[in-house]
C-alpha positions as CSV (number, residue, x, y, z in Angstrom):
1,M,0.0,0.0,0.0
2,S,1.3,3.4,-1.0
3,E,2.4,5.8,1.8
4,W,0.3,8.5,0.2
5,L,-2.7,6.3,0.3
6,V,-2.0,5.4,4.0
7,L,-1.7,9.1,4.7
8,T,-4.9,10.0,3.0
9,L,-6.8,7.3,4.8
10,A,-5.4,8.3,8.1
11,M,-6.3,12.0,7.6
12,A,-9.8,11.1,6.4
13,A,-10.4,8.8,9.3
14,A,-9.2,11.4,11.8
15,C,-11.5,14.0,10.3
16,A,-14.4,11.6,10.2
17,V,-14.1,10.6,13.8
18,V,-13.9,14.2,15.0
19,L,-16.8,15.4,12.8
20,S,-18.9,12.4,13.9
21,I,-18.4,13.1,17.6
22,A,-19.2,16.7,17.1
23,F,-22.4,15.9,15.1
24,F,-23.7,13.4,17.6
25,N,-22.8,15.6,20.5
26,H,-24.7,18.5,18.9
27,R,-27.8,16.3,18.6
28,R,-27.7,15.6,22.4
29,I,-27.7,19.3,23.3
30,S,-31.0,20.4,24.8
31,D,-33.0,23.4,23.5
32,D,-32.3,25.5,26.6
33,D,-28.5,25.2,26.2
34,D,-26.7,28.6,26.3
35,P,-23.6,28.5,24.1
36,S,-22.4,31.8,25.6
37,E,-21.6,30.0,28.8
38,T,-18.9,27.8,27.1
39,P,-15.5,29.2,26.1
40,D,-14.9,29.9,22.4
41,V,-12.7,27.1,21.1
42,I,-11.5,28.9,18.0
43,E,-8.8,30.9,19.8
44,Y,-7.6,27.7,21.6
45,M,-7.5,25.8,18.3
46,T,-5.6,28.6,16.6
47,M,-3.0,28.7,19.4
48,M,-2.5,24.9,19.3
49,I,-2.2,24.8,15.5
50,G,0.4,27.5,15.7
51,V,2.4,25.8,18.4
52,I,2.3,22.4,16.7
53,Y,3.3,23.9,13.3
54,A,6.2,25.9,15.0
55,I,7.5,22.6,16.4
56,V,7.3,20.9,13.0
57,L,9.1,23.8,11.3
58,G,11.8,23.8,14.0
59,L,12.4,20.0,13.5
60,A,12.5,20.4,9.8
61,I,15.0,23.3,9.9
62,A,17.2,21.4,12.4
63,G,17.1,18.3,10.2
64,V,18.1,19.9,7.0
65,W,20.8,22.0,8.8
66,E,22.2,18.8,10.3
67,A,22.3,17.1,6.9
68,R,24.1,20.1,5.4
69,G,26.7,20.0,8.2
70,A,27.1,16.3,7.8
71,A,27.7,16.7,4.0
72,Q,30.4,19.3,4.7
73,E,32.0,16.9,7.2
74,Y,32.1,14.2,4.5
75,V,34.0,16.5,2.2
76,R,36.5,17.4,5.0
77,Q,37.1,13.7,5.7
78,E,37.6,12.9,2.1
79,A,40.1,15.7,1.5
80,Q,42.0,14.9,4.7
81,A,42.3,11.2,3.8
82,L,43.6,12.0,0.3
83,H,46.0,14.5,1.8
84,E,47.3,11.8,4.1
85,V,47.7,9.4,1.1
86,S,49.8,12.0,-0.7
87,I,52.0,12.8,2.4
88,R,52.5,9.2,3.6
89,S,53.6,8.0,0.2
90,E,56.9,9.9,0.8
91,V,58.5,6.7,2.0
92,Y,58.0,4.9,-1.3
93,P,60.4,5.1,-4.3
94,A,60.2,8.2,-6.4
95,E,58.4,6.5,-9.3
96,V,55.7,5.0,-7.1
97,R,55.4,8.2,-5.0
98,N,55.0,10.4,-8.0
99,R,52.4,8.1,-9.5
100,I,50.3,8.1,-6.4
101,R,50.5,11.9,-5.9
102,S,49.8,12.5,-9.6
103,D,46.6,10.3,-9.4
104,V,45.5,12.0,-6.2
105,D,45.9,15.4,-7.8
106,A,44.0,14.3,-10.9
107,Y,41.1,13.0,-8.7
108,V,40.9,16.2,-6.6
109,T,41.1,18.3,-9.7
110,Y,38.3,16.3,-11.3
111,V,36.1,16.5,-8.2
112,I,36.4,20.3,-7.9
113,T,36.1,21.2,-11.6
114,T,33.6,18.6,-12.9
115,E,32.0,16.4,-10.3
116,W,31.0,19.2,-8.0
117,K,28.9,20.8,-10.7
118,E,27.3,17.4,-11.5
119,M,26.4,17.0,-7.8
120,A,24.8,20.4,-7.8
121,D,22.9,19.8,-11.0
122,S,21.7,16.2,-10.7
123,G,22.4,15.2,-7.0
124,R,24.8,12.4,-7.8
125,V,28.5,11.7,-8.3
126,T,30.0,10.5,-11.5
127,A,31.4,7.2,-12.7
128,E,34.7,8.9,-13.8
129,G,35.3,10.1,-10.2
130,T,34.8,6.5,-9.0
131,R,37.3,5.3,-11.6
132,L,39.9,7.9,-10.6
133,L,39.6,6.9,-7.0
134,E,39.9,3.2,-7.9
135,R,43.2,4.1,-9.7
136,I,44.6,5.6,-6.5
137,R,43.6,2.4,-4.7
138,R,45.4,0.3,-7.3
139,D,48.5,2.5,-7.0
140,V,48.6,1.8,-3.3
141,T,47.6,-1.8,-3.0
142,D,49.5,-3.1,-6.1
143,Y,52.9,-2.0,-4.8
144,E,54.8,-4.5,-2.7
145,P,56.9,-2.9,0.0
146,K,60.6,-3.6,-0.3
147,T,61.8,-2.5,3.2
148,D,60.5,-2.5,6.7
149,H,59.9,1.2,6.6
150,E,57.8,0.9,3.4
151,G,56.0,-2.1,5.0
152,Q,55.0,0.0,8.1
153,A,53.6,2.7,5.8
154,Y,51.6,0.3,3.6
155,Q,48.6,-0.5,5.9
156,P,48.1,3.1,7.0
157,L,48.0,4.1,3.3
158,V,45.5,1.4,2.5
159,D,43.4,2.6,5.5
160,Q,43.4,6.2,4.3
161,V,42.3,5.2,0.8
162,A,39.5,3.2,2.4
163,A,38.6,6.3,4.5
164,A,38.5,8.5,1.3
165,D,36.3,5.9,-0.4
166,D,33.9,5.8,2.6
167,A,33.7,9.6,2.7
168,R,33.0,9.7,-1.0
169,S,30.2,7.2,-0.7
170,S,28.7,9.3,2.2
171,R,29.1,12.4,0.0
172,A,27.2,10.7,-2.8
173,Q,24.4,9.7,-0.5
174,S,24.0,13.2,0.8
175,A,24.2,14.9,-2.6
176,G,20.4,14.8,-3.3
177,S,17.4,16.2,-1.4
178,T,17.1,15.1,2.2
179,M,13.4,15.9,2.9
180,P,10.9,13.3,1.8
181,G,7.9,14.4,-0.3
182,V,5.4,13.5,2.5
183,V,7.2,15.9,4.8
184,W,6.9,18.7,2.3
185,F,3.2,17.9,1.9
186,G,2.8,18.3,5.7
187,L,4.8,21.6,5.8
188,I,2.8,23.2,2.9
189,I,-0.6,22.1,4.2
190,G,0.4,23.2,7.7
191,A,1.4,26.6,6.4
192,L,-1.9,27.0,4.6
193,V,-3.9,25.9,7.7
194,T,-1.9,28.1,10.0
195,V,-2.2,31.2,7.8
196,G,-5.8,30.4,7.1
197,M,-6.7,30.4,10.8
198,I,-6.0,34.1,10.8
199,F,-9.3,34.6,8.9
200,M,-11.2,32.5,11.5
201,L,-10.5,35.3,14.0
202,Q,-12.4,37.8,11.9
203,I,-9.4,39.9,10.9
204,R,-10.4,43.5,10.1
205,R,-8.8,46.0,7.7
206,S,-7.0,48.1,10.3
207,F,-3.4,48.8,9.4
208,R,-2.1,47.1,12.5
209,E,-4.0,43.8,11.9
210,L,-3.1,43.8,8.2
211,L,0.6,44.5,9.0
212,L,0.8,41.6,11.5
213,A,-1.0,39.2,9.1
214,G,1.4,40.1,6.3
215,L,4.5,39.8,8.5
216,F,3.3,36.4,9.8
217,S,2.7,35.1,6.3
218,A,6.1,36.4,5.2
219,L,7.8,34.7,8.1
220,I,6.2,31.3,7.3
221,A,7.2,31.8,3.6
222,F,10.8,32.6,4.7
223,L,11.1,29.6,6.9
224,L,9.8,27.3,4.2
225,F,12.3,28.8,1.8
226,L,15.1,28.3,4.3
227,I,14.2,24.6,4.6
228,W,14.1,24.3,0.8
229,D,17.5,26.1,0.5
230,F,19.1,23.7,3.0
231,D,17.4,20.6,1.5
232,A,20.1,20.1,-1.2
233,P,23.5,20.3,0.7
234,F,25.6,20.7,-2.5
235,S,23.5,23.2,-4.4
236,R,21.3,26.3,-4.0
237,G,22.3,29.2,-1.7
238,I,23.8,28.0,1.6
239,A,25.6,24.9,0.3
240,A,28.5,22.7,1.4
241,T,31.7,23.9,-0.2
242,A,34.8,22.3,-1.6
243,D,37.0,24.5,0.7
244,P,38.6,21.4,2.4
245,F,40.1,20.3,-0.9
246,F,41.4,23.8,-1.6
247,Q,43.0,23.9,1.9
248,Q,44.6,20.5,1.7
249,F,45.8,20.9,-1.9
250,P,46.7,24.5,-2.4
251,D,49.4,23.7,-5.0
252,L,46.8,22.7,-7.5
253,R,45.9,26.4,-7.8
254,L,42.2,25.8,-8.8
255,G,40.9,28.9,-7.1
256,G,38.4,28.7,-4.3
């Protein structure tokens, strides 16, 4: 069963239960009942809807901000691991060392100049980037250490390549949108209901009331925009950056 169908049935069932209770309760009211003696429920409902929606908005903003921070951390881990591969290869013979460093530089250059744009546009990494990282792995694992010093450096180099691969996989998983469609549905419907409740309080045309209503609606729109902007960690306005690569590989002179 589709999650949208489950959601629709759950919402319809909740509305049906509440309306049924209200209908049957209304039929039990006697003719001499005085409704003025009971508190107006509209203001209470408006307050509760506002509070609930504020909690939902806060959780949504916290979620997308945390996802953006995690994406930036994956980039830092990947850049740091590749930097360690380049530095630790110093103990290897010049031919092997130069090949490892050349392939590391080629991979970093490709990520910054090509793959980053692909992540921003389509929300995924490229097969070429995977191939270039695999070439670094082959450079490290295919070499057989000749001395004890080289042997001691071999396993840490392999571990750093594995760390870079793991960070790259995490970066790929966080490249797309993080908010499910059903959450967006709830946020938009909640915004419409929350703003719509203003008119349940019989808003008048005084400047003060119109100003407050306009500012409240603008605030809701701004918060929704903020969630949308954070939702894609590698694109849009406040996005994760490639600064860790620029910091760890300044000699590439790619800008930044």
